[in-house]
N, C-alpha and C positions, 0 to 999 in steps of 0.2 A: 430434516433439514439437510440439504447437501450442504459439502464441506468444499469450501474456495478452491483450494489445493487440487482438489477431484476434478475442477471445472479448468482450471489454468495449466496453458503446457508451460511450466515455470521452473525448470531445471534449480536455478539460482534460488529461487524460492524455496524448493525442496530442502537444499544444501543448509540454508538457512534455517528452516524447522527444523532440521535436524539439529544443529547448535540448541537449539532449545526444547530440546524431547523431554527434560523434567518438566515441562511447564503443558498443561491440559489445553486443547486446541483453544478454548474460551480465553485462556488468560494468553496465547501467544495471539489471537488473533486481535484481541481487544487490544494489545500492546501495540501491535503492529497499525493496526487502523487507528491508535493515537500519535503515534510517529509519522505515517502519510500523511495524516491530516495536518499535523504542524507542518509537515514538507510541503502541502499545496498553499498553505497559505502564504509562502513565500511569493513575491512578484515575479521573483526569478530562480531557476533550478541550477544554472550554469552561470559561472563567476565573468566567461569572456562575452562579449556582444556576438563573435562569433559563433558561438555553441547556442548561444542562447536564440538570436534570430534562426537559424536552422534547424535547432532541434529541440525549441522551448513551447511550443505550442502541441506536438505530437506527446512530449512529456506528459503536460499537462492534462490532454485525453486520455492518456492512456492510464493515468494516476485517477483521475474523475472514475472511467472503468471499471478499474480496480476496486476503488472504495464502494461503487455501487453495489459490484457485486458481494462484497463483504458485508455490505448495511443490509442486503436481502437475503444472506443466512443469519442475520441477526447481531453480526459484529461492528458496532460502532465505537466511533471515540472517546466515550463518555466526558470530553472536553465541555467546558460549561460557559467557553465565549461564542 
């Protein structure tokens, strides 16, 4: 199974992963998938209409792509809803 971080050019993602170095990849990515899924359920990522109108669609598409890659690697959110 390939690892998500090996397939994505995400410097900030690597920095965040390093902050959770005590967790296994499975623990970290399950938690990340849970957080991102909850974030994805929000109708808006941005508080202002200015940013929501300009960046909202792309932000949702990026998040969908990341969640799909994580799911393909076996990391799901484990949410019941």
